[in-house]
Steps between C-alpha positions, in 0.01 A plus 500: 500500500832432676569389853256609760265631239683835437588629155853588403414869509370470858820318607724760328310780674529335828872441454544865389325618816703287730828611322391865527424463869846322553678777311325767695603334827858471377507868399348606829750300705807608298425853408189659660533383867869593538438833335202584731713400796787726397248782430346459845834491677608817308170679585550405870856640493378825348220522766760426778724771369209752477379420852846520639560838347171621647519341843862453587428621859317173556844340527668783696636685201407870532348634181338840455283351224321284754324805638332551164444138404321424824188620327518191276471252785118483492528396135799270538409334826480136383812535280691675777437216745607231252803708400599552856486129576707421190766760597530378857532144386858556379572131436234456236576841350867423460426152372259635234753754381761231478279275290473777244870464415544128557367281223443129545 
């Protein structure tokens, strides 16, 4: 037996597990997380565009489509409230859009 009573095979297996965990963390931090973040932002942009096309009259822009899309409000109530808050908060909206084209 070697130090602390573990065999060489046990120490190799333990080292392999720690390296695999470290590599997974590195991959998640460098590839997965930024990708998920970009996908979430893109999905939010698509949702914002859809809701704006359906409910432009919420911002004083007359739209004949709004008459027909009003039937969607019971199904989109939570999303509509969050979208309306985002749209009225122009500073954060413009800042987020600017971040898409400015890389650090």
